[in-house]
CHARMM-style PDB file with segment names, atoms N, HN, CA, C and O in Angstrom:
ATOM      1  N   MET     1       3.893-119.296  61.549  1.00  0.00      PROA
ATOM      2  CA  MET     1       2.934-120.339  61.237  1.00  0.00      PROA
ATOM      3  C   MET     1       3.380-121.067  59.978  1.00  0.00      PROA
ATOM      4  O   MET     1       3.580-120.430  58.944  1.00  0.00      PROA
ATOM      5  N   SER     2       3.538-122.357  60.037  1.00  0.00      PROA
ATOM      6  HN  SER     2       3.376-122.875  60.877  1.00  0.00      PROA
ATOM      7  CA  SER     2       3.966-123.094  58.861  1.00  0.00      PROA
ATOM      8  C   SER     2       2.759-123.498  58.026  1.00  0.00      PROA
ATOM      9  O   SER     2       1.670-123.725  58.553  1.00  0.00      PROA
ATOM     10  N   GLN     3       2.965-123.582  56.744  1.00  0.00      PROA
ATOM     11  HN  GLN     3       3.850-123.398  56.316  1.00  0.00      PROA
ATOM     12  CA  GLN     3       1.875-123.942  55.837  1.00  0.00      PROA
ATOM     13  C   GLN     3       1.498-125.403  56.037  1.00  0.00      PROA
ATOM     14  O   GLN     3       2.366-126.259  56.209  1.00  0.00      PROA
ATOM     15  N   GLY     4       0.186-125.688  56.011  1.00  0.00      PROA
ATOM     16  HN  GLY     4      -0.520-124.993  55.871  1.00  0.00      PROA
ATOM     17  CA  GLY     4      -0.275-127.054  56.114  1.00  0.00      PROA
ATOM     18  C   GLY     4      -0.572-127.502  57.535  1.00  0.00      PROA
ATOM     19  O   GLY     4      -1.037-128.622  57.746  1.00  0.00      PROA
ATOM     20  N   THR     5      -0.309-126.639  58.516  1.00  0.00      PROA
ATOM     21  HN  THR     5       0.069-125.730  58.345  1.00  0.00      PROA
ATOM     22  CA  THR     5      -0.622-127.005  59.889  1.00  0.00      PROA
ATOM     23  C   THR     5      -1.564-125.987  60.489  1.00  0.00      PROA
ATOM     24  O   THR     5      -1.589-124.828  60.076  1.00  0.00      PROA
ATOM     25  N   LEU     6      -2.334-126.423  61.457  1.00  0.00      PROA
ATOM     26  HN  LEU     6      -2.313-127.366  61.792  1.00  0.00      PROA
ATOM     27  CA  LEU     6      -3.238-125.546  62.178  1.00  0.00      PROA
ATOM     28  C   LEU     6      -2.642-125.282  63.543  1.00  0.00      PROA
ATOM     29  O   LEU     6      -2.130-126.201  64.182  1.00  0.00      PROA
ATOM     30  N   THR     7      -2.700-124.039  64.002  1.00  0.00      PROA
ATOM     31  HN  THR     7      -3.117-123.292  63.483  1.00  0.00      PROA
ATOM     32  CA  THR     7      -2.104-123.709  65.284  1.00  0.00      PROA
ATOM     33  C   THR     7      -3.128-123.656  66.398  1.00  0.00      PROA
ATOM     34  O   THR     7      -2.762-123.480  67.560  1.00  0.00      PROA
ATOM     35  N   HSD     8      -4.386-123.803  66.077  1.00  0.00      PROA
ATOM     36  HN  HSD     8      -4.683-123.946  65.133  1.00  0.00      PROA
ATOM     37  CA  HSD     8      -5.421-123.787  67.106  1.00  0.00      PROA
ATOM     38  C   HSD     8      -5.200-124.993  68.011  1.00  0.00      PROA
ATOM     39  O   HSD     8      -5.023-126.104  67.511  1.00  0.00      PROA
ATOM     40  N   PRO     9      -5.206-124.803  69.343  1.00  0.00      PROA
ATOM     41  CA  PRO     9      -4.876-125.905  70.247  1.00  0.00      PROA
ATOM     42  C   PRO     9      -5.838-127.086  70.184  1.00  0.00      PROA
ATOM     43  O   PRO     9      -5.463-128.193  70.573  1.00  0.00      PROA
ATOM     44  N   HSD    10      -7.052-126.889  69.713  1.00  0.00      PROA
ATOM     45  HN  HSD    10      -7.357-125.991  69.398  1.00  0.00      PROA
ATOM     46  CA  HSD    10      -8.020-127.971  69.670  1.00  0.00      PROA
ATOM     47  C   HSD    10      -8.123-128.611  68.296  1.00  0.00      PROA
ATOM     48  O   HSD    10      -8.988-129.458  68.072  1.00  0.00      PROA
ATOM     49  N   LYS    11      -7.262-128.223  67.382  1.00  0.00      PROA
ATOM     50  HN  LYS    11      -6.559-127.535  67.563  1.00  0.00      PROA
ATOM     51  CA  LYS    11      -7.286-128.766  66.029  1.00  0.00      PROA
ATOM     52  C   LYS    11      -6.048-129.619  65.798  1.00  0.00      PROA
ATOM     53  O   LYS    11      -5.017-129.415  66.439  1.00  0.00      PROA
ATOM     54  N   VAL    12      -6.150-130.565  64.891  1.00  0.00      PROA
ATOM     55  HN  VAL    12      -6.987-130.731  64.370  1.00  0.00      PROA
ATOM     56  CA  VAL    12      -5.035-131.425  64.520  1.00  0.00      PROA
ATOM     57  C   VAL    12      -4.709-131.148  63.072  1.00  0.00      PROA
ATOM     58  O   VAL    12      -5.622-130.961  62.268  1.00  0.00      PROA
ATOM     59  N   SER    13      -3.435-131.114  62.709  1.00  0.00      PROA
ATOM     60  HN  SER    13      -2.693-131.265  63.362  1.00  0.00      PROA
ATOM     61  CA  SER    13      -3.059-130.808  61.336  1.00  0.00      PROA
ATOM     62  C   SER    13      -3.622-131.849  60.376  1.00  0.00      PROA
ATOM     63  O   SER    13      -3.802-133.013  60.735  1.00  0.00      PROA
ATOM     64  N   THR    14      -3.892-131.415  59.164  1.00  0.00      PROA
ATOM     65  HN  THR    14      -3.746-130.470  58.873  1.00  0.00      PROA
ATOM     66  CA  THR    14      -4.416-132.308  58.137  1.00  0.00      PROA
ATOM     67  C   THR    14      -3.459-133.469  57.916  1.00  0.00      PROA
ATOM     68  O   THR    14      -3.895-134.611  57.769  1.00  0.00      PROA
ATOM     69  N   ALA    15      -2.160-133.192  57.891  1.00  0.00      PROA
ATOM     70  HN  ALA    15      -1.806-132.265  58.011  1.00  0.00      PROA
ATOM     71  CA  ALA    15      -1.174-134.242  57.653  1.00  0.00      PROA
ATOM     72  C   ALA    15      -1.255-135.315  58.737  1.00  0.00      PROA
ATOM     73  O   ALA    15      -1.163-136.503  58.431  1.00  0.00      PROA
ATOM     74  N   ARG    16      -1.426-134.919  59.989  1.00  0.00      PROA
ATOM     75  HN  ARG    16      -1.501-133.953  60.238  1.00  0.00      PROA
ATOM     76  CA  ARG    16      -1.514-135.897  61.070  1.00  0.00      PROA
ATOM     77  C   ARG    16      -2.812-136.684  60.992  1.00  0.00      PROA
ATOM     78  O   ARG    16      -2.814-137.880  61.280  1.00  0.00      PROA
ATOM     79  N   ARG    17      -3.935-136.040  60.604  1.00  0.00      PROA
ATOM     80  HN  ARG    17      -3.934-135.068  60.370  1.00  0.00      PROA
ATOM     81  CA  ARG    17      -5.203-136.763  60.467  1.00  0.00      PROA
ATOM     82  C   ARG    17      -5.104-137.802  59.366  1.00  0.00      PROA
ATOM     83  O   ARG    17      -5.560-138.932  59.537  1.00  0.00      PROA
ATOM     84  N   VAL    18      -4.505-137.428  58.226  1.00  0.00      PROA
ATOM     85  HN  VAL    18      -4.134-136.510  58.088  1.00  0.00      PROA
ATOM     86  CA  VAL    18      -4.383-138.357  57.101  1.00  0.00      PROA
ATOM     87  C   VAL    18      -3.465-139.505  57.494  1.00  0.00      PROA
ATOM     88  O   VAL    18      -3.755-140.661  57.187  1.00  0.00      PROA
ATOM     89  N   ALA    19      -2.357-139.199  58.171  1.00  0.00      PROA
ATOM     90  HN  ALA    19      -2.122-138.259  58.420  1.00  0.00      PROA
ATOM     91  CA  ALA    19      -1.425-140.239  58.589  1.00  0.00      PROA
ATOM     92  C   ALA    19      -2.095-141.211  59.548  1.00  0.00      PROA
ATOM     93  O   ALA    19      -1.759-142.395  59.558  1.00  0.00      PROA
ATOM     94  N   ALA    20      -3.030-140.735  60.348  1.00  0.00      PROA
ATOM     95  HN  ALA    20      -3.303-139.773  60.340  1.00  0.00      PROA
ATOM     96  CA  ALA    20      -3.716-141.590  61.312  1.00  0.00      PROA
ATOM     97  C   ALA    20      -4.853-142.377  60.673  1.00  0.00      PROA
ATOM     98  O   ALA    20      -5.521-143.155  61.354  1.00  0.00      PROA
ATOM     99  N   GLY    21      -5.083-142.188  59.378  1.00  0.00      PROA
ATOM    100  HN  GLY    21      -4.541-141.556  58.825  1.00  0.00      PROA
ATOM    101  CA  GLY    21      -6.111-142.935  58.684  1.00  0.00      PROA
ATOM    102  C   GLY    21      -7.460-142.229  58.648  1.00  0.00      PROA
ATOM    103  O   GLY    21      -8.445-142.814  58.197  1.00  0.00      PROA
ATOM    104  N   ALA    22      -7.526-140.992  59.110  1.00  0.00      PROA
ATOM    105  HN  ALA    22      -6.726-140.517  59.476  1.00  0.00      PROA
ATOM    106  CA  ALA    22      -8.771-140.230  59.075  1.00  0.00      PROA
ATOM    107  C   ALA    22      -9.021-139.748  57.649  1.00  0.00      PROA
ATOM    108  O   ALA    22      -8.098-139.732  56.835  1.00  0.00      PROA
ATOM    109  N   PRO    23     -10.260-139.355  57.334  1.00  0.00      PROA
ATOM    110  CA  PRO    23     -10.562-138.879  55.986  1.00  0.00      PROA
ATOM    111  C   PRO    23      -9.736-137.647  55.618  1.00  0.00      PROA
ATOM    112  O   PRO    23      -9.350-136.861  56.483  1.00  0.00      PROA
ATOM    113  N   ARG    24      -9.477-137.497  54.336  1.00  0.00      PROA
ATOM    114  HN  ARG    24      -9.791-138.136  53.634  1.00  0.00      PROA
ATOM    115  CA  ARG    24      -8.732-136.324  53.848  1.00  0.00      PROA
ATOM    116  C   ARG    24      -9.580-135.071  53.951  1.00  0.00      PROA
ATOM    117  O   ARG    24     -10.808-135.145  53.990  1.00  0.00      PROA
ATOM    118  N   ALA    25      -8.927-133.927  53.993  1.00  0.00      PROA
ATOM    119  HN  ALA    25      -7.929-133.867  53.961  1.00  0.00      PROA
ATOM    120  CA  ALA    25      -9.623-132.645  54.047  1.00  0.00      PROA
ATOM    121  C   ALA    25     -10.413-132.436  52.762  1.00  0.00      PROA
ATOM    122  O   ALA    25     -10.022-132.916  51.698  1.00  0.00      PROA
ATOM    123  N   ARG    26     -11.540-131.709  52.869  1.00  0.00      PROA
ATOM    124  HN  ARG    26     -11.858-131.319  53.733  1.00  0.00      PROA
ATOM    125  CA  ARG    26     -12.344-131.410  51.686  1.00  0.00      PROA
ATOM    126  C   ARG    26     -11.624-130.391  50.811  1.00  0.00      PROA
ATOM    127  O   ARG    26     -10.954-129.491  51.318  1.00  0.00      PROA
ATOM    128  N   ARG    27     -11.761-130.534  49.520  1.00  0.00      PROA
ATOM    129  HN  ARG    27     -12.304-131.265  49.109  1.00  0.00      PROA
ATOM    130  CA  ARG    27     -11.214-129.559  48.572  1.00  0.00      PROA
ATOM    131  C   ARG    27     -12.353-129.059  47.705  1.00  0.00      PROA
ATOM    132  O   ARG    27     -13.158-129.848  47.210  1.00  0.00      PROA
ATOM    133  N   ILE    28     -12.419-127.756  47.521  1.00  0.00      PROA
ATOM    134  HN  ILE    28     -11.765-127.115  47.922  1.00  0.00      PROA
ATOM    135  CA  ILE    28     -13.470-127.148  46.723  1.00  0.00      PROA
ATOM    136  C   ILE    28     -12.817-126.236  45.692  1.00  0.00      PROA
ATOM    137  O   ILE    28     -12.046-125.346  46.049  1.00  0.00      PROA
ATOM    138  N   ALA    29     -13.122-126.454  44.424  1.00  0.00      PROA
ATOM    139  HN  ALA    29     -13.748-127.178  44.135  1.00  0.00      PROA
ATOM    140  CA  ALA    29     -12.607-125.593  43.363  1.00  0.00      PROA
ATOM    141  C   ALA    29     -13.409-124.299  43.352  1.00  0.00      PROA
ATOM    142  O   ALA    29     -14.640-124.323  43.350  1.00  0.00      PROA
ATOM    143  N   ILE    30     -12.704-123.166  43.343  1.00  0.00      PROA
ATOM    144  HN  ILE    30     -11.704-123.146  43.344  1.00  0.00      PROA
ATOM    145  CA  ILE    30     -13.370-121.877  43.370  1.00  0.00      PROA
ATOM    146  C   ILE    30     -13.027-121.112  42.093  1.00  0.00      PROA
ATOM    147  O   ILE    30     -11.857-120.910  41.767  1.00  0.00      PROA
ATOM    148  N   GLU    31     -14.049-120.701  41.392  1.00  0.00      PROA
ATOM    149  HN  GLU    31     -14.999-120.865  41.657  1.00  0.00      PROA
ATOM    150  CA  GLU    31     -13.882-119.898  40.186  1.00  0.00      PROA
ATOM    151  C   GLU    31     -14.433-118.513  40.459  1.00  0.00      PROA
ATOM    152  O   GLU    31     -14.982-118.267  41.533  1.00  0.00      PROA
ATOM    153  N   ALA    32     -14.296-117.607  39.511  1.00  0.00      PROA
ATOM    154  HN  ALA    32     -13.850-117.807  38.638  1.00  0.00      PROA
ATOM    155  CA  ALA    32     -14.715-116.213  39.694  1.00  0.00      PROA
ATOM    156  C   ALA    32     -16.180-116.082  40.091  1.00  0.00      PROA
ATOM    157  O   ALA    32     -16.525-115.198  40.874  1.00  0.00      PROA
ATOM    158  N   ASP    33     -17.047-116.944  39.567  1.00  0.00      PROA
ATOM    159  HN  ASP    33     -16.766-117.662  38.931  1.00  0.00      PROA
ATOM    160  CA  ASP    33     -18.480-116.840  39.869  1.00  0.00      PROA
ATOM    161  C   ASP    33     -18.986-118.030  40.687  1.00  0.00      PROA
ATOM    162  O   ASP    33     -20.165-118.378  40.625  1.00  0.00      PROA
ATOM    163  N   SER    34     -18.083-118.651  41.456  1.00  0.00      PROA
ATOM    164  HN  SER    34     -17.125-118.369  41.507  1.00  0.00      PROA
ATOM    165  CA  SER    34     -18.456-119.819  42.250  1.00  0.00      PROA
ATOM    166  C   SER    34     -19.386-119.455  43.399  1.00  0.00      PROA
ATOM    167  O   SER    34     -19.350-118.346  43.933  1.00  0.00      PROA
ATOM    168  N   SER    35     -20.208-120.411  43.756  1.00  0.00      PROA
ATOM    169  HN  SER    35     -20.238-121.311  43.322  1.00  0.00      PROA
ATOM    170  CA  SER    35     -21.073-120.299  44.925  1.00  0.00      PROA
ATOM    171  C   SER    35     -20.986-121.631  45.664  1.00  0.00      PROA
ATOM    172  O   SER    35     -21.102-122.692  45.051  1.00  0.00      PROA
ATOM    173  N   VAL    36     -20.783-121.578  46.977  1.00  0.00      PROA
ATOM    174  HN  VAL    36     -20.689-120.716  47.475  1.00  0.00      PROA
ATOM    175  CA  VAL    36     -20.636-122.782  47.778  1.00  0.00      PROA
ATOM    176  C   VAL    36     -21.616-122.715  48.939  1.00  0.00      PROA
ATOM    177  O   VAL    36     -21.703-121.697  49.625  1.00  0.00      PROA
ATOM    178  N   ALA    37     -22.348-123.790  49.157  1.00  0.00      PROA
ATOM    179  HN  ALA    37     -22.277-124.617  48.599  1.00  0.00      PROA
ATOM    180  CA  ALA    37     -23.279-123.843  50.286  1.00  0.00      PROA
ATOM    181  C   ALA    37     -22.486-123.845  51.587  1.00  0.00      PROA
ATOM    182  O   ALA    37     -21.472-124.535  51.693  1.00  0.00      PROA
ATOM    183  N   SER    38     -22.936-123.082  52.573  1.00  0.00      PROA
ATOM    184  HN  SER    38     -23.760-122.521  52.487  1.00  0.00      PROA
ATOM    185  CA  SER    38     -22.222-122.990  53.841  1.00  0.00      PROA
ATOM    186  C   SER    38     -22.085-124.352  54.503  1.00  0.00      PROA
ATOM    187  O   SER    38     -21.091-124.606  55.183  1.00  0.00      PROA
ATOM    188  N   ARG    39     -23.059-125.230  54.319  1.00  0.00      PROA
ATOM    189  HN  ARG    39     -23.867-125.023  53.766  1.00  0.00      PROA
ATOM    190  CA  ARG    39     -22.982-126.555  54.943  1.00  0.00      PROA
ATOM    191  C   ARG    39     -21.809-127.363  54.400  1.00  0.00      PROA
ATOM    192  O   ARG    39     -21.339-128.286  55.065  1.00  0.00      PROA
ATOM    193  N   ALA    40     -21.323-127.027  53.187  1.00  0.00      PROA
ATOM    194  HN  ALA    40     -21.704-126.277  52.647  1.00  0.00      PROA
ATOM    195  CA  ALA    40     -20.166-127.715  52.621  1.00  0.00      PROA
ATOM    196  C   ALA    40     -18.867-127.221  53.252  1.00  0.00      PROA
ATOM    197  O   ALA    40     -17.847-127.906  53.172  1.00  0.00      PROA
ATOM    198  N   LEU    41     -18.888-126.056  53.873  1.00  0.00      PROA
ATOM    199  HN  LEU    41     -19.717-125.500  53.938  1.00  0.00      PROA
ATOM    200  CA  LEU    41     -17.684-125.474  54.460  1.00  0.00      PROA
ATOM    201  C   LEU    41     -17.600-125.638  55.970  1.00  0.00      PROA
ATOM    202  O   LEU    41     -16.518-125.863  56.512  1.00  0.00      PROA
ATOM    203  N   LEU    42     -18.731-125.526  56.650  1.00  0.00      PROA
ATOM    204  HN  LEU    42     -19.610-125.343  56.210  1.00  0.00      PROA
ATOM    205  CA  LEU    42     -18.733-125.542  58.109  1.00  0.00      PROA
ATOM    206  C   LEU    42     -18.677-126.964  58.645  1.00  0.00      PROA
ATOM    207  O   LEU    42     -19.206-127.888  58.028  1.00  0.00      PROA
ATOM    208  N   ASN    43     -18.030-127.138  59.803  1.00  0.00      PROA
ATOM    209  HN  ASN    43     -17.600-126.388  60.305  1.00  0.00      PROA
ATOM    210  CA  ASN    43     -17.979-128.469  60.415  1.00  0.00      PROA
ATOM    211  C   ASN    43     -19.278-128.766  61.150  1.00  0.00      PROA
ATOM    212  O   ASN    43     -20.221-127.977  61.077  1.00  0.00      PROA
ATOM    213  N   GLN    44     -19.343-129.886  61.854  1.00  0.00      PROA
ATOM    214  HN  GLN    44     -18.577-130.526  61.914  1.00  0.00      PROA
ATOM    215  CA  GLN    44     -20.580-130.283  62.529  1.00  0.00      PROA
ATOM    216  C   GLN    44     -20.998-129.291  63.613  1.00  0.00      PROA
ATOM    217  O   GLN    44     -22.166-129.259  63.999  1.00  0.00      PROA
ATOM    218  N   ASP    45     -20.065-128.487  64.105  1.00  0.00      PROA
ATOM    219  HN  ASP    45     -19.116-128.513  63.792  1.00  0.00      PROA
ATOM    220  CA  ASP    45     -20.380-127.462  65.099  1.00  0.00      PROA
ATOM    221  C   ASP    45     -20.766-126.133  64.453  1.00  0.00      PROA
ATOM    222  O   ASP    45     -21.047-125.159  65.152  1.00  0.00      PROA
ATOM    223  N   GLY    46     -20.781-126.093  63.119  1.00  0.00      PROA
ATOM    224  HN  GLY    46     -20.553-126.884  62.552  1.00  0.00      PROA
ATOM    225  CA  GLY    46     -21.125-124.862  62.407  1.00  0.00      PROA
ATOM    226  C   GLY    46     -20.004-123.845  62.396  1.00  0.00      PROA
ATOM    227  O   GLY    46     -20.259-122.641  62.404  1.00  0.00      PROA
ATOM    228  N   LYS    47     -18.742-124.320  62.376  1.00  0.00      PROA
ATOM    229  HN  LYS    47     -18.534-125.299  62.369  1.00  0.00      PROA
ATOM    230  CA  LYS    47     -17.586-123.425  62.432  1.00  0.00      PROA
ATOM    231  C   LYS    47     -16.567-123.748  61.347  1.00  0.00      PROA
ATOM    232  O   LYS    47     -16.451-124.889  60.899  1.00  0.00      PROA
ATOM    233  N   LEU    48     -15.829-122.716  60.936  1.00  0.00      PROA
ATOM    234  HN  LEU    48     -15.923-121.789  61.300  1.00  0.00      PROA
ATOM    235  CA  LEU    48     -14.723-122.883  59.990  1.00  0.00      PROA
ATOM    236  C   LEU    48     -13.638-121.884  60.358  1.00  0.00      PROA
ATOM    237  O   LEU    48     -13.902-120.682  60.390  1.00  0.00      PROA
ATOM    238  N   TRP    49     -12.425-122.348  60.638  1.00  0.00      PROA
ATOM    239  HN  TRP    49     -12.211-123.325  60.613  1.00  0.00      PROA
ATOM    240  CA  TRP    49     -11.284-121.473  60.876  1.00  0.00      PROA
ATOM    241  C   TRP    49     -10.678-121.114  59.525  1.00  0.00      PROA
ATOM    242  O   TRP    49     -10.470-121.984  58.680  1.00  0.00      PROA
ATOM    243  N   ILE    50     -10.398-119.832  59.325  1.00  0.00      PROA
ATOM    244  HN  ILE    50     -10.567-119.124  60.011  1.00  0.00      PROA
ATOM    245  CA  ILE    50      -9.823-119.332  58.071  1.00  0.00      PROA
ATOM    246  C   ILE    50      -8.527-118.610  58.395  1.00  0.00      PROA
ATOM    247  O   ILE    50      -8.491-117.765  59.289  1.00  0.00      PROA
ATOM    248  N   GLU    51      -7.457-118.940  57.670  1.00  0.00      PROA
ATOM    249  HN  GLU    51      -7.486-119.627  56.943  1.00  0.00      PROA
ATOM    250  CA  GLU    51      -6.198-118.225  57.813  1.00  0.00      PROA
ATOM    251  C   GLU    51      -6.064-117.266  56.645  1.00  0.00      PROA
ATOM    252  O   GLU    51      -6.209-117.657  55.487  1.00  0.00      PROA
ATOM    253  N   HSD    52      -5.781-115.994  56.962  1.00  0.00      PROA
ATOM    254  HN  HSD    52      -5.663-115.677  57.903  1.00  0.00      PROA
ATOM    255  CA  HSD    52      -5.667-114.962  55.930  1.00  0.00      PROA
ATOM    256  C   HSD    52      -4.662-113.923  56.383  1.00  0.00      PROA
ATOM    257  O   HSD    52      -4.816-113.330  57.451  1.00  0.00      PROA
ATOM    258  N   GLY    53      -3.640-113.700  55.583  1.00  0.00      PROA
ATOM    259  HN  GLY    53      -3.515-114.181  54.715  1.00  0.00      PROA
ATOM    260  CA  GLY    53      -2.654-112.664  55.891  1.00  0.00      PROA
ATOM    261  C   GLY    53      -1.979-112.857  57.237  1.00  0.00      PROA
ATOM    262  O   GLY    53      -1.673-111.884  57.926  1.00  0.00      PROA
ATOM    263  N   GLY    54      -1.744-114.105  57.616  1.00  0.00      PROA
ATOM    264  HN  GLY    54      -1.993-114.896  57.057  1.00  0.00      PROA
ATOM    265  CA  GLY    54      -1.079-114.377  58.883  1.00  0.00      PROA
ATOM    266  C   GLY    54      -1.996-114.285  60.094  1.00  0.00      PROA
ATOM    267  O   GLY    54      -1.533-114.425  61.226  1.00  0.00      PROA
ATOM    268  N   GLU    55      -3.268-114.056  59.882  1.00  0.00      PROA
ATOM    269  HN  GLU    55      -3.644-113.942  58.962  1.00  0.00      PROA
ATOM    270  CA  GLU    55      -4.252-113.957  60.973  1.00  0.00      PROA
ATOM    271  C   GLU    55      -5.250-115.101  60.861  1.00  0.00      PROA
ATOM    272  O   GLU    55      -5.449-115.654  59.779  1.00  0.00      PROA
ATOM    273  N   ARG    56      -5.878-115.455  61.980  1.00  0.00      PROA
ATOM    274  HN  ARG    56      -5.716-115.006  62.859  1.00  0.00      PROA
ATOM    275  CA  ARG    56      -6.909-116.502  61.994  1.00  0.00      PROA
ATOM    276  C   ARG    56      -8.266-115.878  62.258  1.00  0.00      PROA
ATOM    277  O   ARG    56      -8.412-115.027  63.135  1.00  0.00      PROA
ATOM    278  N   TYR    57      -9.252-116.306  61.495  1.00  0.00      PROA
ATOM    279  HN  TYR    57      -9.133-116.997  60.782  1.00  0.00      PROA
ATOM    280  CA  TYR    57     -10.621-115.824  61.629  1.00  0.00      PROA
ATOM    281  C   TYR    57     -11.533-117.025  61.826  1.00  0.00      PROA
ATOM    282  O   TYR    57     -11.238-118.126  61.360  1.00  0.00      PROA
ATOM    283  N   LEU    58     -12.639-116.803  62.518  1.00  0.00      PROA
ATOM    284  HN  LEU    58     -12.879-115.909  62.896  1.00  0.00      PROA
ATOM    285  CA  LEU    58     -13.618-117.852  62.733  1.00  0.00      PROA
ATOM    286  C   LEU    58     -14.918-117.467  62.047  1.00  0.00      PROA
ATOM    287  O   LEU    58     -15.517-116.440  62.365  1.00  0.00      PROA
ATOM    288  N   LEU    59     -15.349-118.295  61.103  1.00  0.00      PROA
ATOM    289  HN  LEU    59     -14.862-119.129  60.844  1.00  0.00      PROA
ATOM    290  CA  LEU    59     -16.654-118.141  60.473  1.00  0.00      PROA
ATOM    291  C   LEU    59     -17.573-119.131  61.172  1.00  0.00      PROA
ATOM    292  O   LEU    59     -17.291-120.329  61.196  1.00  0.00      PROA
ATOM    293  N   ARG    60     -18.674-118.637  61.743  1.00  0.00      PROA
ATOM    294  HN  ARG    60     -18.903-117.664  61.723  1.00  0.00      PROA
ATOM    295  CA  ARG    60     -19.562-119.542  62.462  1.00  0.00      PROA
ATOM    296  C   ARG    60     -21.019-119.231  62.175  1.00  0.00      PROA
ATOM    297  O   ARG    60     -21.391-118.101  61.860  1.00  0.00      PROA
ATOM    298  N   ARG    61     -21.835-120.277  62.296  1.00  0.00      PROA
ATOM    299  HN  ARG    61     -21.533-121.195  62.553  1.00  0.00      PROA
ATOM    300  CA  ARG    61     -23.279-120.148  62.131  1.00  0.00      PROA
ATOM    301  C   ARG    61     -23.866-119.838  63.505  1.00  0.00      PROA
ATOM    302  O   ARG    61     -23.513-120.482  64.493  1.00  0.00      PROA
ATOM    303  N   THR    62     -24.758-118.860  63.568  1.00  0.00      PROA
ATOM    304  HN  THR    62     -25.045-118.338  62.765  1.00  0.00      PROA
ATOM    305  CA  THR    62     -25.371-118.482  64.841  1.00  0.00      PROA
ATOM    306  C   THR    62     -26.627-119.312  65.092  1.00  0.00      PROA
ATOM    307  O   THR    62     -27.063-120.078  64.232  1.00  0.00      PROA
ATOM    308  N   ALA    63     -27.201-119.146  66.281  1.00  0.00      PROA
ATOM    309  HN  ALA    63     -26.847-118.524  66.979  1.00  0.00      PROA
ATOM    310  CA  ALA    63     -28.441-119.839  66.639  1.00  0.00      PROA
ATOM    311  C   ALA    63     -29.591-119.389  65.727  1.00  0.00      PROA
ATOM    312  O   ALA    63     -30.558-120.128  65.541  1.00  0.00      PROA
ATOM    313  N   ASN    64     -29.491-118.181  65.159  1.00  0.00      PROA
ATOM    314  HN  ASN    64     -28.706-117.581  65.310  1.00  0.00      PROA
ATOM    315  CA  ASN    64     -30.511-117.649  64.248  1.00  0.00      PROA
ATOM    316  C   ASN    64     -30.229-117.995  62.799  1.00  0.00      PROA
ATOM    317  O   ASN    64     -30.843-117.428  61.894  1.00  0.00      PROA
ATOM    318  N   ASP    65     -29.295-118.932  62.565  1.00  0.00      PROA
ATOM    319  HN  ASP    65     -28.797-119.393  63.300  1.00  0.00      PROA
ATOM    320  CA  ASP    65     -28.917-119.393  61.235  1.00  0.00      PROA
ATOM    321  C   ASP    65     -28.340-118.288  60.356  1.00  0.00      PROA
ATOM    322  O   ASP    65     -28.599-118.232  59.154  1.00  0.00      PROA
ATOM    323  N   ARG    66     -27.556-117.415  60.975  1.00  0.00      PROA
ATOM    324  HN  ARG    66     -27.346-117.461  61.951  1.00  0.00      PROA
ATOM    325  CA  ARG    66     -26.812-116.387  60.247  1.00  0.00      PROA
ATOM    326  C   ARG    66     -25.326-116.710  60.352  1.00  0.00      PROA
ATOM    327  O   ARG    66     -24.931-117.549  61.162  1.00  0.00      PROA
ATOM    328  N   LEU    67     -24.506-116.058  59.548  1.00  0.00      PROA
ATOM    329  HN  LEU    67     -24.827-115.377  58.891  1.00  0.00      PROA
ATOM    330  CA  LEU    67     -23.066-116.277  59.594  1.00  0.00      PROA
ATOM    331  C   LEU    67     -22.369-115.060  60.177  1.00  0.00      PROA
ATOM    332  O   LEU    67     -22.721-113.922  59.868  1.00  0.00      PROA
ATOM    333  N   ILE    68     -21.365-115.311  61.033  1.00  0.00      PROA
ATOM    334  HN  ILE    68     -21.078-116.236  61.284  1.00  0.00      PROA
ATOM    335  CA  ILE    68     -20.566-114.240  61.618  1.00  0.00      PROA
ATOM    336  C   ILE    68     -19.086-114.590  61.429  1.00  0.00      PROA
ATOM    337  O   ILE    68     -18.669-115.720  61.680  1.00  0.00      PROA
ATOM    338  N   LEU    69     -18.302-113.602  60.982  1.00  0.00      PROA
ATOM    339  HN  LEU    69     -18.641-112.684  60.778  1.00  0.00      PROA
ATOM    340  CA  LEU    69     -16.866-113.760  60.837  1.00  0.00      PROA
ATOM    341  C   LEU    69     -16.199-112.914  61.911  1.00  0.00      PROA
ATOM    342  O   LEU    69     -16.408-111.702  61.956  1.00  0.00      PROA
ATOM    343  N   THR    70     -15.396-113.533  62.778  1.00  0.00      PROA
ATOM    344  HN  THR    70     -15.226-114.518  62.741  1.00  0.00      PROA
ATOM    345  CA  THR    70     -14.695-112.798  63.843  1.00  0.00      PROA
ATOM    346  C   THR    70     -13.213-113.099  63.792  1.00  0.00      PROA
ATOM    347  O   THR    70     -12.788-114.149  63.311  1.00  0.00      PROA
ATOM    348  N   LYS    71     -12.436-112.155  64.299  1.00  0.00      PROA
ATOM    349  HN  LYS    71     -12.781-111.302  64.690  1.00  0.00      PROA
ATOM    350  CA  LYS    71     -10.975-112.292  64.345  1.00  0.00      PROA
ATOM    351  C   LYS    71     -10.578-112.894  65.668  1.00  0.00      PROA
ATOM    352  OT1 LYS    71      -9.391-113.099  65.921  1.00  0.00      PROA
TER     353      LYS     71
END
């Protein structure tokens, strides 16, 4: 997996979105005691793909407004 690209078949790399004139990806500064609202991280479908240690995880909001992280 190369850095800066997404391998999910339904996602487009940030570089390609920016080149096509789409908005840039969100950036959030994280400090030791930072807190971020989930709505700032999740997309309109209530999902966020996370890459960690060479693996992909999906953080999603459930119908009961809870968060679930799956591999």
